[in-house]
N, C-alpha and C positions, 0 to 999 in steps of 0.2 A: 393618097386619097384624093379623089377627083370630085369636085362639086359640079353638079349640073343644075341649071335653072329649070324650074317647072314652067310649062306653058301657061300663059294667062288666058282664060276664057273670056270672050266678050260678055258684057252684061246681057242677061236674058230679058226679053220683053215679057211683061206680065200677060198672062192669058186673059181673055175676055171674061168678065164676070168675077174675076178674082181681084179683090182690092189690093192695091200696091202696098208694100210694106213701108211704114213710116219710120223715119229715124227716131231713136229714143228721145224722149222729152228730157231736157236738162233745165236745171234751175239757173236763174241768173245769180251772180255773186251776191247781190243785195238781198235777194230772197233767202239765199242759203244762210247768210250771216244773221238775218232777222230770225229765221227758224231756229237756229242754234241758240240765240240769245233768249228766245221765248221758252225753249224746252228746258233750260237750266234754271234751277231755283236761284234766288238772289244769294250772293255770297254773304256769310255772316260777318259782322264788323270785326276787324282785327283788334284783338285786345293786346295789352302789354304782355311781354314775355313772362312766363311763370317765374315766380321768384325762386331763388336758389334754395330757400328754406323748404318750399313746397316740394321741389324735386328731390331734395335730400330726404325729407320725411317719407315720401312715397317709396323711395329706393330702400331706405332703412327698414321700413315696415315689412317689405317682402323678404329682405335678408334675414330679419329676426324670425319671421314665420318659418322660413326654410331651416334655419338653425334649430329652432325648437322641435320641428317635426323630425329632423335628422337625429337629434339627441334622444328624443323619446323613442324613436324606432330602434336605436342602438341599445338603449336600456332594456326595452322589451325583449330584444333578441338575446341579450346577455342573461336575462332572467329565464328565458326559455332554455338556454343551454345549461344553466345551473339546475333547472328542474330535471332535465334529462339526466344529468350527473347524479342528482340526489335520488331519483326513483330507481335508476339502474336497469331499466327495462327498455328494449328497443322500440316498443309500440308507441311510447311517448314522443319519439322523434318525429312521427308523422304529423301530429297537430302543431308541433313546434315549427317544423319546416313550412307548413301551410301558412302559419302566421308570419314567418320570415319572408316568404314570397309575397304576401300581401303588403307588408311593410316596405319591401324593396320596390314594388310597383308604385306605391304612394310616393316614395321619395323620388323615383324617376319621373313620375308625372309632374311633380312639383318643379323639378329641374327643367322639364320641357316647357312648362307654363312660364317660368322665369325667362327662359331664352326667347319665347314668343313675344314677350312684352318689350324686348329690347329694340324691336323694329318699329 
């Protein structure tokens, strides 16, 4: 592979009547720092770290909520399967499976919500 240099063209003179191109306007460092400081809202005062009891209570609340929803969904599904067995007809399976899919979606959505709060 051979590299060849491109020829450099001399700067062209501007034609008469056409304004010369100006270099782009740049800010001075002082102006840029002041503009950044002005555009940002003041930082809220730093408070003390949240207590361990508050963090544990918040985490426990979400865990209990998930556990209750999961247990309720499982009990409803077991009741649906028992209903299908008691009736003995296949058409009952359609609404039971619909309820099953809805409950599965609710449990998965709750898991995604809990995973999203971790960050």
